[in-house]
N, C-alpha and C positions, 0 to 999 in steps of 0.2 A: 364285219358287223358282229357284235356280241349277241347271243341268245340267252334268255333266262326264262324260267317257267313263271307262270302267274303266281304260283305259291311263293317262290323266291322273291319275286318283285313286291308282293304284298308284305312279306316279312322284312325286306331290306330297302323299302322305297326311298328313304332319305339317303342311304348310301349310294343307291343307284342314281338318284338325281345328282348327287355330288360328283359322281364319276362322269356322268354325261357332261356336266358343266366344266369339269376339270379337263377332260380329254377332248371334248367336242365330238366324240364318237356316238352314233346312235346305238340304241339297244332295242332288240326285237323281243317282245314278250310273247311267249307261247302258251297255249292251252292244250294239254295232251299232245305235245309235239307239233301242233299246228301254229304258225305265226298268226297272231290276232291283233297286235298293235306294235307301233314303233314309237319309242320314246326318243325324240330328237332334240338337240339343243335349240333354244329359241334364238331367233335373229331379230335384233332390235330394228324397228322401223322408224324412219324420220317422222317427226311430228308435222302434221299439215295444219295450215291456218285457214279455217273457213273454206271458202270456195276458190282459193288461190293456190292451185297445186304446185306452182313454181316457187312459192315462198316457203322457206324452211325456217323453223324456229330454233334458235341456238339452245344448247343444253343448259346454259345458265339463265334462261329466260325468267325462271321463277325465283332467282336469287334476289335478296333485298337490294334496294338501291343504295348507292354510296351516301354517306351523311350529307355531303355538300349538295347532292341532287335532291335529297329529301327536304333540305332547308328551303329550296326554291319552291316547293309545293306547300310549305307551311304559310298560313296567313300572317301578314305583318301586323304587329300591334299598333 
């Protein structure tokens, strides 16, 4: 694990975040040589649907519907 001072973390936050994202390695931030925080990569969690923990929402759930399906929802003249 990499260690950086809080001063360096403050000065280079965007670069440190990019490094954590790119490498997947955590970075420990120190204050006067003492570890005070760990910057770790985020792990995406699956979306839950209401009170049904077994149901998983697909990643494309919010994508627009295809044109042929949209037409089925349009009122007929």
